[in-house]
Wavefront OBJ file of the C-alpha trace (Angstrom):
o trace
v -0.042 -0.308 0.030
v 2.830 2.114 0.429
v 2.881 3.985 -2.921
v -1.365 4.566 -2.592
v 0.064 6.132 0.627
v 2.148 8.693 -0.356
v -0.263 9.809 -3.041
v -2.716 10.219 -0.727
v -0.514 12.050 1.484
v 0.455 14.256 -1.111
v -3.199 14.884 -1.792
v -3.770 15.627 1.510
v -1.059 18.262 1.751
v -1.685 19.874 -1.514
v -5.303 19.442 -2.932
v -4.541 17.651 -5.615
v -3.160 14.227 -7.578
v 0.794 14.462 -7.984
v 2.137 15.405 -11.978
v 4.285 12.265 -11.732
v 4.659 8.854 -9.125
v 8.173 7.263 -9.185
v 9.478 4.393 -8.103
v 13.410 4.287 -7.295
v 14.595 0.782 -6.238
v 17.219 0.074 -3.738
v 20.461 -2.349 -4.588
v 22.354 -4.911 -3.710
v 25.904 -5.705 -4.387
v 26.628 -8.848 -5.491
v 30.600 -8.493 -5.175
v 32.855 -5.565 -5.608
v 32.963 -3.207 -2.299
v 34.992 -0.161 -2.472
v 36.267 -0.285 -6.290
v 33.892 1.684 -7.783
v 35.734 5.239 -6.023
v 38.766 3.287 -7.157
v 37.282 3.567 -10.913
v 37.258 -0.576 -10.962
v 33.864 -2.967 -11.614
v 31.024 -3.715 -9.610
v 28.132 -6.246 -9.576
v 24.994 -4.511 -8.274
v 21.147 -5.238 -9.038
v 17.962 -3.108 -8.493
v 15.756 -4.802 -6.099
v 12.376 -5.091 -5.025
v 12.301 -2.547 -2.353
v 12.177 1.198 -3.157
v 11.516 4.791 -2.549
v 8.401 6.322 -3.561
v 8.465 9.674 -4.709
v 5.153 11.989 -5.572
v 6.453 15.572 -7.127
v 4.524 18.539 -8.818
v 6.014 21.533 -10.347
v 5.380 25.082 -8.499
v 4.857 28.490 -10.281
v 7.318 29.868 -7.440
v 10.674 28.614 -6.504
v 9.935 27.108 -3.305
v 10.756 23.617 -2.465
v 8.206 21.416 -0.425
v 9.668 17.929 0.928
v 7.661 15.855 3.303
v 9.293 12.711 4.167
v 6.622 10.205 5.062
v 8.686 7.940 6.837
v 9.738 10.265 9.359
v 6.368 12.597 9.173
v 8.195 15.560 8.611
v 8.646 18.733 6.449
v 11.056 21.012 5.260
v 10.916 24.112 2.988
v 13.932 25.550 0.755
v 14.108 27.625 -1.889
v 15.814 27.103 -4.978
v 18.076 30.065 -5.784
v 19.352 30.018 -2.036
v 19.852 26.267 -1.167
v 21.841 25.150 1.961
v 22.218 22.066 3.982
v 19.363 21.653 6.042
v 20.690 20.783 9.228
v 18.151 17.706 9.501
v 20.210 14.873 7.545
v 17.494 13.881 5.329
v 16.677 16.840 3.018
v 19.702 17.081 1.580
v 19.727 14.043 -0.562
v 16.807 16.032 -2.142
v 17.849 19.470 -2.263
v 21.169 18.543 -3.445
v 19.895 17.405 -6.528
v 18.603 21.240 -7.243
v 22.085 22.250 -6.715
v 23.715 20.480 -8.872
v 21.448 20.776 -11.495
v 21.915 24.624 -10.977
v 25.298 24.337 -11.615
v 24.642 22.615 -15.010
v 22.844 25.621 -15.926
v 19.499 23.927 -15.732
v 16.387 26.594 -15.040
v 13.983 24.956 -12.517
v 11.173 26.229 -10.668
v 10.037 24.813 -7.269
v 8.365 21.648 -6.344
v 6.005 20.037 -4.334
v 7.625 16.194 -3.553
v 5.789 13.622 -0.703
v 8.301 10.555 -0.428
v 9.093 7.230 1.317
v 9.630 3.739 1.044
v 10.330 0.225 2.066
v 14.238 0.178 1.921
v 15.211 -0.338 5.772
v 17.423 2.448 6.356
v 20.911 1.663 7.666
v 20.822 -1.905 5.927
v 23.327 -1.105 3.112
v 20.712 -1.110 0.408
v 21.598 2.673 -0.878
v 18.254 4.149 0.209
v 19.824 7.753 -0.136
v 21.267 6.820 -3.929
v 17.494 6.178 -4.507
v 15.894 9.162 -3.353
v 18.913 10.995 -5.335
v 18.322 9.195 -8.220
v 14.243 8.955 -8.065
v 14.424 12.649 -7.705
v 16.793 13.605 -10.256
v 14.412 11.225 -12.651
v 11.288 13.270 -11.673
v 12.595 16.567 -12.568
v 13.959 15.132 -15.771
v 10.605 14.303 -16.973
v 8.730 17.443 -15.360
v 11.133 20.145 -16.660
v 11.854 17.851 -19.780
v 15.861 18.152 -19.406
v 16.277 15.300 -21.643
v 19.444 13.813 -19.551
v 20.142 10.179 -20.102
v 20.197 7.639 -17.185
v 23.861 7.654 -17.176
v 23.856 11.479 -16.739
v 21.425 11.458 -14.052
v 23.572 8.889 -12.058
v 26.350 11.226 -12.763
v 24.393 14.146 -11.136
v 23.027 11.919 -8.316
v 26.514 10.964 -7.166
v 27.356 14.666 -7.140
v 24.912 15.683 -4.858
v 25.816 13.206 -2.744
v 29.840 14.606 -3.069
v 29.003 18.103 -2.924
v 26.065 18.526 -1.081
v 25.672 15.875 1.241
v 29.334 15.331 1.814
v 29.417 11.825 1.469
v 32.311 11.018 -0.948
v 30.444 7.621 -2.475
v 31.333 6.269 -6.267
v 28.729 5.831 -8.702
v 27.295 2.118 -8.317
v 24.196 2.229 -6.114
v 22.883 5.910 -8.233
v 23.694 3.666 -11.655
v 22.131 0.545 -10.310
v 18.937 2.306 -8.923
v 18.376 3.867 -12.481
v 19.756 1.082 -14.662
v 18.378 -2.262 -12.956
v 16.732 -5.130 -15.181
v 14.767 -7.576 -13.915
v 16.272 -11.096 -13.282
v 20.070 -9.715 -13.778
v 22.925 -8.340 -11.693
v 24.442 -5.322 -13.720
v 28.538 -5.475 -14.152
v 29.679 -1.706 -14.287
v 32.958 -0.496 -15.220
v 33.088 2.567 -12.905
v 35.442 4.480 -15.232
v 33.948 4.095 -18.654
v 30.258 3.344 -17.183
v 30.311 1.080 -19.690
v 28.423 -2.210 -18.269
v 26.668 -5.679 -19.263
v 23.991 -7.767 -17.843
v 24.308 -11.473 -16.241
v 21.467 -13.545 -15.423
v 20.492 -14.352 -11.991
v 17.252 -16.473 -12.251
v 18.160 -19.592 -10.361
v 15.743 -22.709 -9.944
v 17.011 -23.749 -6.757
v 18.533 -20.868 -5.082
v 18.191 -17.521 -3.930
v 19.776 -14.235 -2.344
v 18.639 -13.709 1.200
v 19.802 -10.514 3.501
v 20.286 -10.932 7.125
v 20.138 -7.582 8.645
v 22.377 -7.020 11.553
v 20.299 -4.443 12.886
v 23.811 -2.620 13.603
v 25.161 0.716 12.336
v 28.146 1.718 13.848
v 28.737 5.202 13.504
v 32.267 4.537 11.885
v 30.924 4.176 8.400
v 31.440 7.770 7.208
v 34.297 8.887 8.599
v 35.964 5.249 8.115
v 34.515 5.421 4.438
v 36.583 8.674 3.424
v 39.320 7.274 5.471
v 39.495 4.356 3.302
v 39.215 6.435 0.002
v 42.244 8.065 0.931
v 44.230 5.695 1.865
v 43.525 3.923 -1.572
v 44.581 7.159 -3.236
v 47.659 7.282 -1.201
v 48.578 4.134 -2.787
v 48.410 5.390 -6.019
v 50.534 8.067 -5.216
v 53.464 5.931 -3.767
v 53.136 3.793 -6.985
v 52.993 6.543 -9.732
v 56.673 7.338 -9.539
v 57.439 3.805 -10.885
v 54.332 3.389 -12.916
v 53.744 6.747 -14.313
v 50.447 5.419 -16.261
v 48.576 4.739 -13.333
v 45.513 7.075 -12.597
v 43.699 4.650 -10.001
v 44.000 1.302 -8.096
v 41.927 -0.125 -11.320
v 45.260 -0.018 -13.233
v 47.322 -1.632 -10.450
v 48.492 -5.337 -10.610
v 49.470 -7.515 -7.715
v 52.667 -7.743 -9.205
v 53.266 -3.896 -8.919
v 51.972 -3.759 -5.081
v 54.341 -6.526 -4.163
v 57.483 -4.767 -6.014
v 56.702 -1.557 -4.070
v 55.789 -2.983 -0.965
v 58.722 -1.435 1.033
v 57.335 2.052 -0.066
v 54.088 1.200 1.617
v 52.913 2.034 5.359
v 51.320 -1.569 5.540
v 48.039 -0.583 5.940
v 47.985 1.400 2.880
v 49.534 -1.632 1.131
v 46.734 -3.801 2.802
v 43.571 -1.350 1.559
v 45.465 -1.712 -1.997
v 46.135 -5.101 -1.843
v 42.274 -5.734 -0.871
v 40.823 -3.318 -4.109
v 42.999 -5.121 -6.764
v 41.746 -8.394 -5.468
v 38.081 -7.198 -4.994
v 38.230 -6.090 -8.815
v 39.480 -9.871 -10.230
v 36.614 -11.004 -8.128
v 33.947 -8.751 -9.426
v 35.150 -10.185 -13.046
v 35.653 -13.822 -11.868
v 32.156 -13.771 -10.364
v 30.200 -12.397 -13.473
v 31.816 -15.232 -15.367
v 30.267 -17.979 -12.462
v 27.361 -16.034 -12.831
v 27.369 -16.369 -17.084
v 28.022 -20.106 -16.907
v 25.996 -21.298 -13.823
v 28.923 -22.134 -11.459
v 26.845 -21.221 -7.978
v 29.587 -23.155 -5.693
v 32.711 -20.613 -7.056
v 30.323 -17.836 -7.186
v 29.415 -18.553 -3.531
v 33.633 -19.187 -2.246
v 34.125 -15.812 -3.853
v 31.824 -14.392 -1.575
v 32.981 -16.134 1.175
v 36.577 -14.663 -0.223
v 35.485 -11.253 -0.793
v 34.149 -11.246 3.202
v 37.361 -12.252 4.101
v 39.302 -9.386 2.353
v 36.920 -6.994 3.727
v 37.598 -8.107 7.490
v 41.436 -8.663 7.352
v 42.579 -6.573 4.622
v 40.222 -3.312 4.086
v 38.793 -3.914 7.453
v 35.316 -2.743 7.304
v 33.491 -5.387 8.849
v 32.004 -5.788 12.725
v 31.840 -8.667 15.241
v 28.037 -9.031 14.213
v 28.519 -9.026 10.624
v 31.518 -11.452 11.123
v 29.488 -13.762 13.722
v 26.597 -13.787 10.763
v 29.054 -14.767 8.028
v 30.449 -17.574 10.364
v 27.369 -19.200 10.990
v 26.934 -19.913 7.504
v 30.053 -21.898 6.913
v 29.081 -25.050 8.401
v 25.417 -24.888 6.732
v 25.372 -26.921 3.633
v 22.381 -25.119 2.117
v 24.328 -22.069 1.966
v 26.791 -21.391 -1.165
v 28.179 -18.194 -0.025
v 27.835 -15.056 2.598
v 29.680 -11.561 3.085
v 29.016 -8.480 4.405
v 27.467 -6.063 1.692
v 27.584 -2.346 1.461
v 29.983 0.439 2.757
v 30.646 -1.521 6.161
v 30.638 -1.606 9.954
v 27.185 -3.144 9.878
v 24.377 -3.626 7.730
v 23.198 -6.572 6.137
v 24.754 -9.962 5.055
v 24.135 -11.641 1.456
v 23.930 -14.957 1.445
v 23.667 -17.223 -1.307
v 20.962 -20.036 -0.450
v 18.812 -22.700 -1.236
v 15.370 -21.610 -2.028
v 13.449 -24.364 0.178
v 15.547 -23.823 3.147
v 15.458 -20.011 3.738
v 13.239 -20.310 6.763
v 14.850 -23.046 8.609
v 18.134 -21.007 7.859
v 16.486 -17.880 9.413
v 14.956 -19.660 12.317
v 18.810 -21.112 13.091
v 20.523 -17.898 12.784
v 17.965 -15.578 14.652
v 18.187 -17.506 17.846
v 21.901 -17.943 17.514
v 22.626 -14.030 16.633
v 19.994 -13.274 19.991
v 21.937 -15.524 22.318
v 25.188 -13.906 21.287
v 24.539 -10.333 20.793
v 20.462 -10.007 22.367
v 19.512 -8.637 18.498
v 17.011 -8.920 16.046
v 17.899 -10.314 12.798
v 15.678 -9.667 10.116
v 15.804 -11.288 6.893
v 14.411 -11.293 3.348
v 14.929 -12.894 0.139
v 15.630 -10.228 -2.592
v 13.813 -10.208 -5.892
v 15.670 -8.361 -8.854
v 13.728 -5.753 -10.875
v 14.261 -3.261 -13.365
v 15.347 0.514 -12.735
v 13.704 3.772 -11.640
v 10.724 4.839 -13.328
v 7.290 6.429 -13.898
v 4.451 4.240 -12.272
v 1.666 7.163 -11.996
v 0.959 10.451 -12.099
v -1.001 13.152 -14.037
v 1.461 13.896 -16.598
l 1 2 3 4 5 6 7 8 9 10 11 12 13 14 15 16 17 18 19 20 21 22 23 24 25 26 27 28 29 30 31 32 33 34 35 36 37 38 39 40 41 42 43 44 45 46 47 48 49 50 51 52 53 54 55 56 57 58 59 60 61 62 63 64 65 66 67 68 69 70 71 72 73 74 75 76 77 78 79 80 81 82 83 84 85 86 87 88 89 90 91 92 93 94 95 96 97 98 99 100 101 102 103 104 105 106 107 108 109 110 111 112 113 114 115 116 117 118 119 120 121 122 123 124 125 126 127 128 129 130 131 132 133 134 135 136 137 138 139 140 141 142 143 144 145 146 147 148 149 150 151 152 153 154 155 156 157 158 159 160 161 162 163 164 165 166 167 168 169 170 171 172 173 174 175 176 177 178 179 180 181 182 183 184 185 186 187 188 189 190 191 192 193 194 195 196 197 198 199 200 201 202 203 204 205 206 207 208 209 210 211 212 213 214 215 216 217 218 219 220 221 222 223 224 225 226 227 228 229 230 231 232 233 234 235 236 237 238 239 240 241 242 243 244 245 246 247 248 249 250 251 252 253 254 255 256 257 258 259 260 261 262 263 264 265 266 267 268 269 270 271 272 273 274 275 276 277 278 279 280 281 282 283 284 285 286 287 288 289 290 291 292 293 294 295 296 297 298 299 300 301 302 303 304 305 306 307 308 309 310 311 312 313 314 315 316 317 318 319 320 321 322 323 324 325 326 327 328 329 330 331 332 333 334 335 336 337 338 339 340 341 342 343 344 345 346 347 348 349 350 351 352 353 354 355 356 357 358 359 360 361 362 363 364 365 366 367 368 369 370 371 372 373 374 375 376 377 378 379 380 381 382 383 384 385 386 387
């Protein structure tokens, strides 16, 4: 009922139906964490959890925002955009800021939005909000932006207005998703290809650790700086490299003495993770699910020991799966320090596994363990409205 609720709230607040209603899905990332801002490869997919936005243009420059999930409102002006101090409005206001930088002339809008993407679960609700808002503005104001261009703008909004130095993966996945497929994205060129994810006997099941450690934003930016430092240390000897995308394990080993140990570990993880994305895509194409699952375990180990972005709760959840034959692979998903694990599991064993994991997790951490099977869906699109 959520889209209907959004539309009903819009009508209550503004006395009319919205001009457009947009569905903007969250995403999972099958494999490839922290490779996107290193111009590497990722393997995300749009999912059946989404943000819905009801939007209409105004005749003045007022931006009236209403967050259904928070029962909260915020007002701004197109020509006087500044951070809200509340957090959530900035993901919407940043889109106006970046469009203005590109010379796009907009008037105000009325916006009501909400969704069923669990906050803090690593499913990129913020990217869905940004991508959905830009898609709506593109439609209303006939800006003629392509979906990749919208993804770039959404990334800029988060980098420059919100202040989170994320890569482009989340926005691109939300906009470019294809039902029953994963999207292998080259984050340098934005070239992409789809790989089938439609197994008869297995599903992707998410376990939400119900924790989000406060480290995530500061440590994310620190990891990015460490990766950039690694590139700077290599460039005197390898002048043709521009990012860790261009680096091989041999290069790292040859110059290891020049690296602080922590920077070496970060770079070593990224180079190996890039290779894992390519191997995982090939495994999907060939239907080699056991190989795919093993790559998930390898990715988690790298995230835990080399990139150091896991946490005890998530490590416990991954370790729970290792002696469960119905689970082919498991890893932490998202920026780190909490959120979900993604598990490749036999379809008919999901309920039994979830019950087992819930008991163990409650006993260990006294935390609940929400979990759900994710379906893979198409990307951002119009689902209603007057226009």
